[in-house]
C-alpha positions as CSV (number, residue, x, y, z in Angstrom):
1,M,-57.7,-10.2,84.3
2,S,-55.2,-12.6,82.6
3,L,-53.9,-12.0,79.2
4,S,-54.8,-14.5,76.6
5,P,-52.4,-17.1,75.2
6,E,-52.2,-15.1,72.1
7,Y,-50.7,-12.1,73.7
8,S,-48.9,-13.8,76.7
9,A,-45.1,-13.8,76.7
10,A,-45.1,-17.4,76.2
11,G,-47.2,-17.3,73.3
12,Y,-44.3,-15.4,71.2
13,L,-42.1,-18.8,72.1
14,F,-44.2,-20.9,70.1
15,C,-44.3,-21.5,66.4
16,R,-48.1,-20.9,65.0
17,E,-48.2,-23.7,62.4
18,D,-51.5,-24.3,60.9
19,A,-52.9,-27.4,62.1
20,A,-53.9,-28.5,58.6
21,D,-50.2,-28.5,57.9
22,I,-49.4,-31.6,60.2
23,L,-51.2,-35.2,60.0
24,F,-50.5,-37.6,62.7
25,S,-50.8,-41.3,61.9
26,G,-50.2,-43.4,64.7
27,E,-46.5,-43.2,65.9
28,D,-45.5,-41.8,62.6
29,A,-45.7,-38.2,62.3
30,S,-45.3,-36.8,58.8
31,I,-45.8,-33.2,57.5
32,I,-48.2,-32.4,54.4
33,R,-47.0,-29.4,53.0
34,H,-49.4,-27.4,50.7
35,P,-48.4,-26.4,47.4
36,P,-46.2,-23.5,47.5
37,S,-47.2,-20.0,47.2
38,P,-46.9,-17.6,44.2
39,S,-44.0,-15.7,45.9
40,S,-41.8,-18.8,46.1
41,Y,-41.4,-18.8,42.2
42,L,-39.9,-15.2,42.5
43,P,-36.2,-15.2,41.1
44,P,-33.6,-15.5,43.9
45,Y,-32.2,-12.0,45.2
46,S,-29.2,-10.7,43.3
47,P,-26.8,-8.5,44.9
48,P,-26.5,-4.9,42.8
49,S,-23.9,-4.7,40.1
50,D,-20.4,-3.0,40.9
51,E,-21.8,0.0,39.0
52,I,-24.7,0.8,40.8
53,I,-22.8,0.6,44.1
54,I,-20.1,3.0,42.5
55,G,-22.9,5.2,41.5
56,E,-24.4,5.3,44.9
57,L,-21.0,6.5,46.6
58,I,-20.7,9.0,44.2
59,D,-24.1,10.3,45.2
60,V,-23.0,10.4,48.9
61,E,-19.3,11.3,48.9
62,A,-19.7,15.2,48.6
63,S,-21.2,15.0,52.3
64,F,-17.8,13.6,53.8
65,M,-15.7,16.3,52.2
66,P,-14.6,19.4,54.0
67,N,-16.1,22.6,52.9
68,Q,-14.6,25.1,50.5
69,V,-14.4,27.9,52.9
70,Y,-11.7,25.6,54.9
71,L,-9.7,25.3,51.7
72,H,-9.7,29.3,51.4
73,R,-8.7,29.6,54.8
74,L,-5.5,27.1,54.2
75,R,-4.7,28.9,50.9
76,D,-4.8,32.4,52.8
77,F,-3.4,31.9,56.1
78,E,0.3,30.3,56.0
79,N,0.1,29.3,59.9
80,D,-3.0,27.4,59.4
81,F,-1.6,25.4,56.3
82,T,1.7,24.6,58.4
83,N,-0.2,23.6,61.2
84,R,-2.2,21.0,59.2
85,D,1.0,19.9,57.8
86,K,2.5,19.1,61.0
87,S,-0.6,17.3,62.2
88,I,-0.5,15.0,59.0
89,N,3.0,14.1,59.3
90,W,2.8,13.2,62.7
91,I,-0.5,11.1,62.0
92,F,1.7,9.2,59.1
93,K,4.6,8.6,61.4
94,V,2.3,6.8,64.0
95,H,0.5,5.2,61.3
96,A,3.7,3.5,59.9
97,H,4.9,2.9,63.4
98,Y,2.2,0.7,64.1
99,Q,1.7,-0.8,60.6
100,F,-1.9,0.3,60.4
101,R,-3.8,-0.2,57.3
102,P,-3.6,2.7,54.5
103,V,-7.2,3.6,54.9
104,T,-6.7,4.5,58.4
105,A,-4.3,7.3,57.7
106,L,-6.9,8.6,55.1
107,L,-9.8,8.5,57.4
108,S,-7.7,10.2,60.2
109,V,-7.1,13.2,58.1
110,N,-10.6,13.2,56.8
111,Y,-11.8,13.6,60.1
112,F,-9.5,16.3,60.8
113,D,-10.2,18.3,57.8
114,R,-13.9,17.9,58.2
115,F,-13.8,18.8,61.9
116,L,-11.8,22.0,61.2
117,S,-14.1,22.9,58.2
118,C,-16.9,22.9,60.6
119,S,-15.4,25.3,62.8
120,S,-15.8,29.0,62.8
121,S,-12.1,29.4,63.2
122,L,-9.0,27.4,63.4
123,P,-7.7,26.4,66.9
124,P,-4.2,28.2,67.5
125,A,-1.1,26.1,67.0
126,G,0.3,24.1,69.9
127,W,-1.5,21.7,71.9
128,P,-5.3,22.2,70.6
129,F,-3.9,21.0,67.3
130,H,-2.1,18.1,68.6
131,L,-5.2,16.9,70.7
132,L,-7.0,17.0,67.7
133,S,-4.6,14.6,65.5
134,V,-4.5,12.3,68.4
135,A,-8.4,12.0,68.7
136,C,-8.7,11.8,64.7
137,L,-6.2,9.1,64.7
138,S,-7.7,7.2,67.2
139,L,-11.1,7.2,66.1
140,A,-9.8,6.2,62.6
141,V,-7.9,3.3,64.5
142,K,-11.1,2.3,66.0
143,M,-12.9,2.1,63.0
144,E,-10.4,0.1,60.8
145,E,-8.1,-1.7,63.0
146,P,-8.5,-5.2,64.7
147,R,-5.8,-4.4,67.3
148,I,-6.0,-1.0,69.0
149,P,-3.2,0.4,70.9
150,N,-3.8,2.4,74.2
151,L,-4.4,6.1,73.9
152,L,-1.2,7.0,75.9
153,D,1.0,4.5,73.6
154,L,-0.3,6.3,70.4
155,Q,1.1,9.6,71.4
156,I,4.8,8.7,70.3
157,F,7.4,10.5,68.3
158,D,8.0,13.4,70.9
159,P,4.7,15.3,70.0
160,G,5.3,17.7,72.9
161,F,2.2,17.1,74.7
162,V,0.8,13.7,76.3
163,F,-2.7,14.0,77.0
164,E,-4.5,11.8,79.6
165,S,-7.0,9.1,78.1
166,R,-10.2,11.0,79.3
167,S,-9.0,14.1,77.4
168,V,-8.4,12.5,74.0
169,Q,-12.1,10.6,74.7
170,R,-13.8,14.1,75.4
171,M,-12.2,15.4,72.2
172,E,-13.3,12.3,70.3
173,L,-17.0,13.1,71.4
174,R,-16.6,16.5,70.3
175,I,-15.5,15.2,67.0
176,L,-18.2,12.6,66.7
177,T,-20.8,15.3,67.4
178,Q,-19.6,17.9,65.0
179,L,-19.4,15.1,62.4
180,N,-23.0,13.8,63.3
181,W,-21.3,10.5,64.0
182,R,-20.7,9.9,60.5
183,L,-17.4,8.2,60.5
184,R,-18.0,5.6,57.8
185,S,-16.5,8.0,55.3
186,V,-16.3,7.4,51.5
187,T,-12.6,7.5,50.5
188,P,-10.6,7.1,47.2
189,F,-10.0,3.4,48.1
190,D,-13.6,2.4,48.0
191,Y,-13.4,3.1,44.3
192,L,-9.7,2.0,43.5
193,H,-10.5,-1.8,42.5
194,Y,-13.3,-1.1,40.3
195,F,-11.5,2.0,38.5
196,L,-8.5,-0.4,38.1
197,S,-10.7,-3.2,36.5
198,R,-11.7,-0.5,33.8
199,L,-8.2,0.0,32.7
200,P,-7.7,-1.1,29.4
201,E,-5.1,-4.0,28.7
202,S,-3.5,-1.7,26.2
203,S,-2.4,0.7,28.6
204,S,1.2,1.8,28.6
205,D,1.8,0.4,32.2
206,P,5.2,-1.0,32.2
207,K,4.0,-3.7,35.0
208,P,0.5,-4.6,34.2
209,G,-0.1,-6.6,37.4
210,S,-3.0,-5.8,39.2
211,E,-1.1,-5.8,42.6
212,T,1.7,-3.3,41.1
213,R,-0.9,-1.0,39.8
214,F,-3.2,-1.1,43.3
215,F,0.1,-0.2,45.0
216,R,1.0,2.5,42.8
217,A,-2.5,4.0,42.8
218,S,-2.2,3.8,46.6
219,Q,0.8,5.7,46.5
220,F,-0.6,8.5,44.5
221,I,-3.8,8.7,46.8
222,L,-1.8,8.7,50.1
223,T,0.7,11.5,48.7
224,T,-2.0,14.0,48.0
225,T,-3.2,14.1,51.6
226,R,-0.5,16.8,52.4
227,V,-1.4,18.9,49.5
228,F,-4.5,20.9,50.4
229,D,-5.4,21.8,46.7
230,F,-6.9,18.2,46.4
231,L,-9.4,19.0,49.0
232,R,-11.7,20.3,46.5
233,F,-11.9,17.1,44.8
234,A,-14.2,14.3,45.5
235,P,-12.7,10.8,46.4
236,S,-14.0,9.4,43.3
237,T,-12.1,12.1,41.2
238,I,-8.9,11.6,43.2
239,A,-9.2,7.6,42.8
240,A,-10.1,8.3,38.8
241,A,-6.6,10.6,38.7
242,A,-4.4,8.0,40.6
243,V,-5.3,5.2,38.4
244,L,-4.7,7.3,35.3
245,C,-1.4,8.5,36.6
246,C,-0.3,4.6,37.8
247,A,-1.5,3.6,34.2
248,G,0.9,5.9,32.6
249,V,-1.2,7.1,29.9
250,A,-2.2,10.7,29.3
251,Y,-5.8,11.2,30.1
252,D,-6.8,12.2,26.5
253,G,-5.2,8.9,25.3
254,Y,-8.2,6.8,26.6
255,P,-11.0,5.8,24.8
256,Q,-14.2,8.3,25.5
257,P,-16.4,6.0,27.9
258,L,-13.0,5.3,30.1
259,P,-11.7,8.6,31.4
260,C,-14.0,9.1,34.1
261,F,-14.6,5.4,34.6
262,H,-18.4,6.0,35.3
263,D,-21.0,8.2,33.5
264,R,-21.8,9.9,36.8
265,M,-18.5,11.8,37.2
266,D,-17.4,15.1,36.0
267,K,-14.8,14.3,33.5
268,E,-13.6,18.1,33.5
269,M,-12.9,17.4,37.3
270,V,-11.2,14.4,36.6
271,R,-9.1,16.0,34.0
272,S,-8.1,18.9,36.4
273,C,-7.2,16.5,39.2
274,H,-5.1,14.6,36.9
275,R,-3.2,17.5,35.9
276,L,-2.4,18.6,39.2
277,M,-1.5,14.7,40.5
278,K,0.8,14.8,37.6
279,A,2.6,18.2,38.3
280,H,2.8,17.3,41.9
281,V,4.6,13.8,40.9
282,D,7.0,15.8,38.4
283,D,7.9,18.1,41.0
284,T,8.4,16.0,43.9
285,G,9.5,12.6,42.0
286,H,6.7,10.5,43.5
287,G,6.3,8.6,40.3
288,D,9.5,6.4,40.3
289,E,9.1,3.0,39.8
290,A,8.9,0.9,42.9
291,A,8.3,-2.9,43.7
292,P,4.9,-3.7,45.3
293,P,5.2,-4.3,49.2
294,S,4.6,-7.5,50.6
295,S,1.8,-6.1,52.7
296,P,-0.6,-3.0,52.6
297,V,1.6,-1.3,55.4
298,G,4.3,-0.8,52.6
299,V,2.0,1.4,50.9
300,L,2.1,3.9,53.8
301,D,5.7,3.6,54.5
302,A,6.4,4.7,50.9
303,A,3.9,7.7,51.4
304,T,5.5,8.5,54.5
305,A,9.0,8.6,53.1
306,H,7.8,10.9,50.4
307,A,6.2,13.0,52.8
308,S,9.2,13.1,54.9
309,S,11.5,14.4,51.7
310,D,8.9,17.2,50.9
311,A,8.9,18.4,54.6
312,R,12.7,18.6,54.3
313,S,12.6,20.5,51.1
314,E,10.3,22.7,52.2
315,N,11.9,23.5,55.4
316,A,15.5,23.7,54.0
317,G,15.5,27.4,54.0
318,S,14.2,27.9,57.6
319,S,16.3,25.0,59.2
320,S,19.5,27.0,58.9
321,T,18.2,29.4,61.2
322,T,17.0,27.1,63.8
323,T,18.9,27.2,67.0
324,Q,20.1,24.2,68.5
325,A,18.2,23.3,71.9
326,G,17.4,20.5,74.3
327,Q,14.7,18.1,73.7
328,P,11.4,19.8,74.1
329,R,9.8,19.1,77.6
330,R,6.9,16.7,77.3
331,K,4.0,18.3,79.2
332,R,0.9,16.4,80.5
333,L,-2.3,18.3,80.3
334,R,-4.5,17.0,83.0
335,S,-8.3,16.6,82.0
336,S,-9.9,20.1,82.4
337,A,-12.0,22.2,80.4
338,A,-9.1,24.0,78.9
339,N,-7.9,20.7,77.7
340,V,-10.3,20.9,74.7
341,P,-10.3,23.9,72.5
342,A,-13.3,25.9,71.9
343,G,-15.4,25.6,69.0
């Protein structure tokens, strides 16, 4: 029994016009259209306002943050803090070398922290941490960059270990599984343009141009990635604090509706983040005036320079006791079960 034309495969290739809509008169064919339906009088679709979009981002941003237990582990165990710091420094160096977008660095660190926060214990120092760093950077590059280096080419700056591509890919799959494939993280950069637009023109920013403000706010955001105390703040909170710092006006100096930039934000958390960011800037000198870069890459270059100066100051006491040795031997770890640290 054959299918009727209505259900045949070919039937789906034909438009089912109403015969009453078409009138043939001799060789001329004209289409007589019925009066429009009431639905055609509906107003055209209008996209949601920026304020609604920002509110939706605030609703979901907590699900892209590491948990607080991870923050306590970094605070209580110095080795875990040191390993994280080394991993982030390496990510920033490679990021600056390939001139990736600033958000790529932020996503790399976000994947790194979220993955470790989901683990019952942190991996030991050495190749497990570096394999995780390579995989997180690789995933972020695939999410944001139009040109993606080879996985072997990504492993530069003498990391001590060079992993085969299949080993890195296996680690990427572990990260994807642990993060439930949710890589489109909400970052402070998602709020930056909107929050900058809410700044009053009377702010004391000596260079009120939008390009300069964006550059300076981006510097504040990127340099906070190494300070684990900022892990307790939501991306919107960090973005608001960065905008306040780049504007050069004290938190209490803004009119009442503006300090949090959105009525869904916690004003006290913004106040606390702003104070911590100000203290960090005063201690490290990251708030010095600088000209905006010619491209977004310059934002990361500046942040990397600051990170390097921080690392030098933190390690000044220990560097004198370090013995001189030859360059570490680069080790190739072949694909095996031991290549991926146990969860």
